[in-house]
C-alpha positions in Angstrom: -55.6 142.6 89.4 -53.2 139.5 89.1 -51.5 139.2 85.9 -50.1 136.1 86.7 -53.2 134.3 85.8 -55.9 134.3 82.9 -59.2 132.7 82.9 -60.3 131.1 79.5 -64.1 131.2 79.6 -66.5 129.8 76.8 -69.8 130.9 75.4 -70.9 127.3 75.3 -69.8 123.8 76.2 -67.5 122.8 73.1 -67.1 126.5 72.3 -63.2 125.6 71.7 -61.8 126.5 75.7 -59.4 123.5 75.5 -58.5 124.0 72.1 -57.4 127.5 72.4 -55.8 126.4 75.8 -53.4 123.9 74.0 -52.3 126.3 71.4 -51.8 129.1 74.0 -50.0 127.3 76.5 -47.6 126.0 74.0 -46.8 129.4 72.8 -46.3 130.5 76.4 -43.9 127.6 76.9 -41.8 128.7 74.2 -41.7 132.7 75.2 -41.7 132.3 78.9 -38.5 131.0 81.1 -40.5 130.7 84.3 -43.1 127.9 82.8 -46.8 127.9 82.4 -49.3 125.9 84.7 -52.7 125.0 83.5 -55.9 124.0 85.7 -59.5 123.5 85.3 -60.9 124.3 88.7 -64.3 122.5 88.2 -64.2 119.6 85.9 -67.4 118.0 84.4 -66.2 115.0 82.1 -63.7 112.7 84.0 -61.6 109.9 83.2 -59.6 107.4 85.4 -55.8 107.7 85.7 -53.6 105.4 87.8 -56.8 104.6 89.6 -57.7 108.3 90.2 -60.8 110.4 88.8 -59.4 113.3 86.8 -61.0 115.7 84.4 -60.5 114.7 81.0 -59.7 118.2 79.7 -57.0 118.7 82.6 -55.5 115.1 81.7 -55.3 116.2 78.0 -53.5 119.3 78.4 -51.1 118.2 80.8 -50.2 115.1 79.1 -50.0 116.5 75.7 -47.9 119.4 76.7 -45.8 117.5 79.1 -46.8 120.0 81.8 -46.3 117.3 84.7 -48.3 118.8 87.2 -50.1 117.1 90.1 -54.0 116.3 89.4 -54.7 117.5 92.9 -53.5 121.3 91.7 -54.5 121.2 88.2 -57.9 119.6 88.8 -59.0 120.3 92.3 -62.7 119.4 91.9 -64.8 117.3 89.5 -68.5 117.6 89.4 -69.2 114.0 89.6 -72.7 112.6 89.3 -74.9 113.0 92.6 -72.8 116.1 93.7 -75.3 118.7 93.0 -78.0 116.9 95.0 -75.7 116.2 97.8 -74.5 120.0 98.0 -78.0 121.5 97.8 -79.1 119.0 100.5 -76.3 118.9 102.8 -74.0 121.7 101.7 -71.4 118.9 101.1 -68.7 119.2 100.0 -68.2 122.5 101.5 -64.4 123.3 101.1 -64.8 123.5 97.2 -63.8 127.1 96.9 -60.9 126.3 99.5 -59.4 123.6 97.5 -59.5 125.7 94.3 -57.7 128.6 95.9 -55.2 126.5 97.3 -54.3 124.7 93.9 -54.2 128.1 92.3 -51.9 129.8 94.8 -49.6 126.8 94.4 -49.4 127.0 90.7 -48.9 130.7 90.8 -45.8 130.0 93.1 -44.3 127.5 90.8 -44.7 129.1 87.4 -44.9 132.8 85.6 -48.4 131.9 84.3 -51.6 130.1 85.1 -54.0 129.4 82.4 -57.3 128.5 84.0 -59.9 126.9 82.1 -63.6 127.4 82.7 -66.3 124.8 82.6 -69.2 124.9 79.9 -70.9 128.4 79.8 -70.1 131.2 82.3 -73.1 130.1 84.5 -72.0 126.5 85.0 -70.8 125.8 88.5 -73.8 128.1 90.0 -75.2 125.2 91.9 -72.0 125.4 93.9 -72.1 129.3 94.4 -69.1 128.9 92.1 -70.2 129.9 88.5 -67.1 130.4 86.0 -67.8 134.2 86.7 -67.0 134.0 90.5 -64.2 131.7 90.1 -62.4 134.3 88.1 -63.2 136.8 90.5 -62.0 135.1 93.8 -58.9 134.5 91.8 -58.7 138.1 90.9 -57.8 137.2 87.1 -59.0 138.8 83.8 -61.2 136.6 81.5 -60.5 135.9 77.7 -63.9 134.7 76.2 -64.0 131.9 73.1 -67.1 132.3 71.1 -68.3 129.8 68.5 -68.6 131.5 64.9 -71.7 133.3 63.8 -72.9 136.8 63.6 -76.2 137.3 65.3 -75.5 134.3 67.7 -72.2 135.3 68.6 -73.0 138.5 69.4 -76.1 137.5 71.8 -73.8 135.1 73.4 -71.4 137.5 74.0 -73.7 139.9 75.4 -75.1 137.1 77.8 -72.0 135.7 79.0 -70.0 138.9 79.3 -72.8 140.2 81.7 -71.9 137.7 84.3 -68.3 138.7 84.5 -69.3 142.4 84.5 -71.6 141.7 87.7 -68.3 140.6 89.5 -66.2 143.2 88.2 -64.2 140.8 86.4 -62.2 142.6 83.5 -62.6 141.1 80.0 -59.4 141.1 78.0 -61.1 140.5 74.6 -62.6 137.5 72.6 -61.5 134.8 70.1 -63.8 133.6 67.6 -63.6 129.8 67.0 -64.9 127.2 64.2 -65.0 129.8 61.4 -66.1 128.2 58.1 -63.3 129.3 55.5 -66.5 130.0 53.0 -67.8 132.6 56.0 -64.4 134.0 57.2 -64.7 137.2 55.0 -68.2 137.9 56.1 -68.0 137.0 59.7 -65.1 139.4 60.2 -66.9 142.4 58.3 -69.7 142.4 60.8 -67.8 141.3 64.0 -64.9 143.4 63.7 -66.3 146.8 63.8 -69.4 145.7 66.3 -66.7 144.8 68.7 -64.4 147.5 68.0 -67.0 150.1 68.7 -67.5 148.6 71.9 -63.8 148.5 72.9 -63.8 144.8 72.7 -60.4 143.4 71.1 -61.0 140.3 68.7 -57.7 138.5 69.2 -58.2 136.0 66.3 -60.5 133.9 64.2 -59.8 130.2 64.4 -61.0 128.5 61.2 -63.1 125.5 61.5 -60.9 122.4 61.0 -63.2 119.2 60.2 -60.6 116.6 61.2 -60.6 118.0 64.6 -64.2 116.8 65.2 -63.6 113.5 63.8 -63.0 110.4 65.9 -59.7 108.4 65.5 -59.9 104.7 64.6 -58.5 104.1 68.1 -61.2 106.2 69.8 -64.2 104.3 67.9 -62.5 100.8 68.8 -62.4 102.0 72.7 -65.9 103.3 72.5 -67.4 100.2 71.3 -65.1 97.8 73.6 -63.3 96.1 70.5 -61.9 93.0 72.1 -60.2 91.5 69.2 -58.5 93.5 66.3 -58.4 91.2 63.4 -56.4 93.3 60.7 -54.7 96.5 61.4 -52.6 98.4 58.9 -53.6 102.1 59.4 -52.3 104.4 62.3 -54.8 104.4 65.2 -54.6 108.1 65.0 -56.0 108.4 61.5 -59.2 110.4 61.8 -62.6 108.9 60.4 -65.6 110.6 58.7 -68.3 109.3 60.9 -70.1 105.9 60.8 -72.4 104.2 58.7 -75.0 102.0 60.3 -75.2 98.8 58.2 -78.7 97.8 58.6 -79.9 98.5 54.9 -79.5 96.1 51.7 -75.9 95.6 50.2 -76.4 97.9 47.6 -77.6 100.8 49.9 -75.0 100.2 52.3 -72.2 100.3 49.4 -73.8 103.4 48.1 -73.4 105.0 51.4 -69.7 104.0 51.3 -69.2 105.5 48.1 -70.6 108.6 49.3 -68.5 108.7 52.6 -65.5 106.5 52.0 -63.7 107.6 55.1 -66.4 106.2 57.5 -66.6 103.2 59.6 -69.5 100.8 58.9 -71.0 99.1 61.8 -72.1 95.8 60.6 -73.8 92.7 62.3 -71.6 89.6 62.2 -74.2 87.9 60.3 -74.1 90.1 57.3 -71.6 88.0 55.2 -73.2 89.0 52.1 -72.2 92.7 52.8 -68.6 91.9 53.4 -68.7 89.9 49.9 -70.2 93.0 48.2 -67.5 95.3 49.5 -64.9 92.9 48.6 -66.1 92.4 45.0 -66.6 95.9 44.3 -63.4 97.1 45.7 -61.6 94.4 43.5 -63.5 95.2 40.5 -62.9 99.0 40.9 -66.6 99.9 40.9 -66.1 101.1 44.6 -63.0 103.1 44.4 -62.1 103.3 48.2 -63.7 102.8 51.5 -65.0 101.9 54.2 -62.7 103.9 56.7 -63.0 100.5 58.8 -65.3 97.7 59.3 -66.7 96.8 63.0 -68.0 93.3 63.1 -70.7 93.6 65.8 -72.3 90.7 67.9 -71.5 87.1 67.7 -69.6 86.0 64.5 -71.1 83.7 62.1 -68.7 84.5 59.3 -65.3 83.0 58.0 -63.0 85.2 60.0 -59.9 84.1 58.2 -61.4 85.0 54.8 -62.6 88.3 55.9 -59.3 89.2 57.6 -57.4 88.1 54.7 -59.6 90.3 52.4 -59.5 93.3 54.3 -55.8 93.1 55.0 -55.0 93.0 50.9 -57.6 96.1 50.7 -55.8 97.9 53.8 -59.4 97.9 55.5 -59.1 98.0 59.4 -61.2 95.3 60.8 -62.5 95.2 64.2 -64.9 92.7 66.0 -66.9 93.8 69.2 -69.3 91.9 71.1 -71.8 94.6 71.3 -74.7 94.3 68.9 -75.0 96.7 65.7 -78.1 98.5 67.3 -76.3 98.9 70.6 -72.8 100.2 68.7 -75.0 102.8 66.7 -76.7 104.0 70.0 -73.5 104.5 71.7 -71.8 106.4 69.1 -75.0 108.5 68.4 -74.8 109.9 72.0 -71.0 110.4 71.8 -69.7 113.8 71.1 -65.9 113.1 70.0 -63.2 115.3 71.5 -59.3 115.4 71.4 -57.7 112.4 73.0 -54.3 112.9 74.8 -52.8 110.0 72.6 -53.6 111.8 69.3 -50.5 113.8 68.8 -51.0 114.4 65.1 -54.4 116.2 65.7 -52.9 117.9 68.9 -49.9 119.2 66.7 -52.3 120.6 64.2 -54.5 122.3 66.8 -51.5 124.0 68.3 -50.3 125.2 65.1 -54.0 126.5 63.8 -54.2 128.4 67.0 -50.7 130.0 66.9 -51.2 130.9 63.2 -54.8 132.5 63.5 -54.8 134.0 67.0 -52.3 137.3 68.1 -51.1 135.4 71.3 -48.3 138.1 71.8 -51.2 140.8 71.7 -53.2 138.9 74.2 -50.0 139.0 76.7 -49.4 142.6 76.2 -53.2 143.3 77.1 -52.9 141.1 80.1 -49.6 142.8 81.3 -50.9 146.2 80.8 -52.1 147.6 84.0 -53.5 150.7 82.4 -55.6 148.5 80.1 -57.0 146.5 83.1 -58.0 149.8 84.9 -60.0 150.8 81.9 -61.7 147.5 81.7 -62.7 147.6 85.3 -63.9 150.9 85.0 -65.9 150.6 81.6 -67.2 147.1 81.5 -68.7 145.7 78.2 -72.4 145.8 79.3 -71.8 149.4 80.3 -70.5 150.0 76.6 -73.6 148.3 75.2 -76.1 150.4 77.3 -74.2 153.7 76.3 -74.3 152.5 72.6 -78.1 151.4 72.8 -78.8 154.9 74.7 -76.9 156.7 71.9 -78.9 155.2 69.1 -82.4 155.7 71.0 -81.5 159.3 71.5 -80.6 159.9 67.7 -84.0 158.8 67.0 
């Protein structure tokens, strides 16, 4: 078993693999002299950097932590649209596994530890004969599984996901439970700790759910909506907002929504000057204590921009203008799952701190470096433990 690499798998898409990787790699950089590399063998979501298509998560981790790794090595293959059909029909591209292993071997030769982040749930990539479990297997590295918090659902997903790695004799180091509501932390630990302990599966930590991690920033919303002109700006573009309000109702209904969610951005047709007047009047009178988090004027403008800009500037309300209609803007944001972006340094620093504070990262490294533990994990898989446990229950009956 290769102890210079670790595979971070997740029970689902958005389970928190990248969140954990950010904190883990930051910790490794502080505790290892030989450096740490990061790679995502098979990326799904891509972005364009310097004219090249690269994985979003790869770009985020490398740029945020200053790893300075060539994208050819850290993101050897991106599952772009149409690739699945082409592979099934023509067997092309045929060198995916070769590219992945070439990249992994290079990163191993240049650093003490390679953190490999999986894609989606463990079965993703099967269309290319390279699901997460197979990739970990050909790399010959153990897996750490990040699970969404719950009780029954968490146990069910663990059983399903771990079986794929067991089938390929990939050792399981343990699990990290992510997005745990503070109000349910004690209850979840009460049930999950003994369940995993009985099966010899270490739980390395419980990462609390932090609402701001899932909130889009003002700058992110602006980019999503194709903002062309920023009329007024006094707040930091990294400031997270609560969500958005579709400004389709009456002025009083919209004011009520702003009062209930003052950090939200309001998407408002540029023809709705009466709503702007109502917001300004309520704020100046004090009947609306705060909010909205920002205003996006959508579509062709019919209002006095100088008046609106001046008023929002005095009230410290960020003001955007987008050529997209309010309806189109709402549709765009409804379809979007907001994740961390490279420029959100405040949020990234908070994520790193949260992971370090709530996960026993030193214990993970101890488990990884212990050859005896690896042998035990290989000999007695999680699925075998589950079968043994179920059998003992049945026999007692």
